[in-house]
C-alpha positions in Angstrom: 14.3 72.7 132.0 15.8 69.4 133.0 17.5 70.3 136.3 13.8 72.0 137.3 11.3 69.9 135.4 10.2 72.7 133.7 7.9 72.3 130.7 9.2 74.2 127.2 6.0 76.8 127.5 6.9 78.0 130.8 10.3 78.1 130.3 10.0 80.1 127.6 7.5 82.2 129.3 9.6 83.1 132.5 13.0 84.4 129.4 10.1 85.9 127.2 10.4 84.2 123.9 7.8 82.0 121.9 7.9 78.2 121.4 8.2 78.5 117.9 11.6 80.9 118.5 13.0 78.0 120.8 12.1 75.7 118.6 13.7 77.3 115.0 16.5 76.0 113.2 18.6 78.3 111.8 18.7 77.2 107.6 22.0 78.9 105.8 21.6 80.3 102.3 23.0 78.5 99.6 25.4 80.6 97.4 24.5 81.1 94.2 27.3 79.5 92.3 26.6 76.4 94.5 23.2 75.8 93.8 23.9 76.6 90.4 26.5 74.0 89.9 24.2 71.4 91.8 21.3 72.5 88.7 23.5 71.8 85.9 24.6 68.5 87.8 20.9 67.7 87.6 20.0 68.7 84.0 22.8 67.0 82.8 22.0 63.6 84.3 18.0 64.0 83.5 17.6 66.2 80.5 14.2 65.8 79.9 13.7 67.7 83.9 12.5 71.3 83.6 13.1 74.0 86.2 10.1 72.9 88.2 11.2 69.1 88.6 15.0 70.2 89.5 13.4 72.4 91.8 11.4 69.6 93.6 14.7 67.2 93.6 16.6 70.8 95.1 14.3 70.3 97.9 14.8 66.7 98.5 18.5 67.2 99.5 17.8 69.6 101.6 18.2 72.8 99.2 15.0 74.7 99.7 15.2 77.9 97.9 12.7 79.9 96.1 11.2 78.8 93.3 11.8 82.3 91.2 15.6 82.2 92.8 15.2 78.9 91.3 13.8 79.8 87.6 16.8 82.8 87.7 19.3 80.7 88.1 17.9 77.8 86.3 17.9 80.9 82.7 20.8 82.1 83.6 22.5 79.6 83.0 21.2 78.6 79.9 18.9 75.4 81.1 16.3 74.7 79.2 14.5 71.3 77.6 15.4 70.2 74.2 12.0 71.0 72.3 12.1 69.5 68.6 11.1 71.4 65.4 7.7 71.9 64.3 7.3 69.8 60.7 5.1 71.7 58.6 2.1 69.4 57.6 -0.5 70.6 55.1 -3.1 72.6 55.3 -5.5 70.4 55.5 -8.5 70.7 58.2 -8.0 68.4 61.0 -10.9 66.3 62.9 -10.2 66.1 66.4 -10.7 62.5 68.1 -13.6 61.6 69.5 -13.7 62.1 73.5 -14.6 58.6 74.9 -17.1 58.9 77.7 -16.2 55.7 79.2 -14.2 52.3 79.7 -13.4 50.4 77.3 -14.4 52.3 74.0 -11.8 53.6 72.6 -7.6 52.0 72.7 -4.6 53.7 71.7 -1.4 51.7 69.9 1.7 52.8 70.1 4.9 51.7 69.0 8.7 53.2 70.7 11.9 51.9 70.1 15.1 52.7 72.2 18.5 51.1 72.2 20.6 48.6 75.0 24.2 50.0 75.8 25.8 47.6 73.3 23.7 49.2 70.6 21.0 46.7 70.3 17.8 47.9 68.9 14.7 46.8 70.6 10.9 47.6 70.2 7.9 48.5 72.5 4.1 47.9 72.2 2.0 50.1 74.6 -2.0 49.8 74.8 -3.7 52.4 76.5 -7.6 52.8 77.3 -8.6 56.5 76.2 -11.3 56.8 79.0 -8.8 55.3 82.2 -5.3 55.8 81.0 -4.7 52.5 82.0 -1.9 50.8 79.8 -3.6 47.7 79.5 -0.4 46.0 77.8 3.2 46.6 77.2 4.9 44.1 75.0 8.8 44.4 75.2 10.6 42.3 72.3 13.5 43.4 69.1 10.7 42.7 66.7 7.0 42.9 66.6 5.5 41.5 64.0 1.7 41.9 63.1 1.5 38.0 64.6 3.0 39.6 68.3 0.1 42.0 67.8 -2.7 40.1 67.2 -1.5 37.5 70.3 -1.6 40.5 72.7 -4.7 41.6 71.1 -6.4 38.2 71.7 -5.3 37.9 75.3 -6.8 41.5 76.1 -10.2 40.1 74.6 -9.9 37.0 76.8 -9.7 39.6 79.8 -11.6 42.2 79.1 -13.1 42.2 75.5 -11.8 44.5 72.8 -13.6 47.9 72.2 -15.0 49.6 69.3 -12.0 51.6 67.5 -8.2 51.3 68.2 -6.4 54.4 67.3 -2.6 53.8 66.1 -0.1 56.6 65.1 1.0 56.0 61.7 0.8 54.2 58.4 3.4 51.7 59.3 1.5 50.5 63.1 -1.9 51.0 60.7 -0.6 47.9 58.2 0.3 45.9 61.3 -2.8 46.2 62.9 -4.4 45.6 59.9 -2.3 42.1 59.2 -4.3 41.9 63.0 -7.6 42.4 62.0 -6.8 39.6 58.8 -5.2 37.0 61.1 -8.9 37.4 63.1 -7.9 38.9 66.2 -10.4 42.2 65.8 -12.6 41.1 62.7 -14.5 38.8 65.1 -15.4 41.2 68.0 -16.2 44.2 65.2 -13.1 46.7 66.4 -12.5 49.1 64.1 -8.8 50.5 63.3 -8.6 54.5 63.3 -5.0 55.7 61.6 -4.3 59.4 62.9 -0.7 61.2 61.7 1.7 61.2 63.6 1.9 64.3 65.5 2.4 64.5 69.6 -0.9 66.5 69.5 -3.0 64.2 67.6 -2.8 61.3 69.8 -2.4 63.0 73.3 -2.9 59.4 74.9 -0.3 57.4 73.4 1.8 59.8 73.1 1.9 61.0 76.9 1.8 57.2 78.1 5.2 56.9 75.9 6.8 59.9 77.5 5.6 58.7 80.8 7.1 55.3 80.1 10.6 56.4 78.5 11.4 58.7 81.7 10.1 56.1 84.1 12.2 53.4 82.5 15.4 55.9 82.5 15.0 56.7 85.9 14.8 52.8 86.9 17.6 51.5 84.7 19.9 54.7 86.4 18.6 53.5 89.8 19.8 50.1 89.3 23.3 51.2 87.9 24.0 53.2 91.0 23.2 50.3 93.1 25.3 47.8 90.9 28.4 50.9 91.6 27.8 50.9 94.9 27.8 47.1 96.1 
């Protein structure tokens, strides 16, 4: 085609093949053992990833295997995301949380904790808008008493005002919220604190935000360590 200055369409027509066949690039099928080994390596590195997220990572690496094949090998290798046992709860009627109809109506506040490589513990305070799913504040420190909660709420009050209610997960968080109220952070705005039992399905907004924060921060830390090792 180069010597005769002929186009691809005309050249394919002369030899009797289609353009798609001319441009086709063969993809070698990855054997099951290699694919299973790579899946186990990803699962060991990212323990919270199921077969669907592993499938996406394999596609990014150039392994275009069918999702049904990934699930078959995933199950055969005995891989699964670790699930916590469901705690026994009292047989009482639980009222669902009211759904907000607009932004800045109700917030959810949650405390999460983790540890550094040398054993030092730290805590994170997350404040989420229940309607927009926006993370309004992330306060990180080794200790977060009621005074720090008050400072965070005062800062949010100046930025966008306080909602009608703030939902917290357990009794300990509710006590910190009450301390902030007594300090005047939420009392002046007529904001009420609502405590619920500590279950992932009770306050789904704060639980989902805390889970995404853990995944995102863990991925960032791993990527930073990898870049440091390369340098």
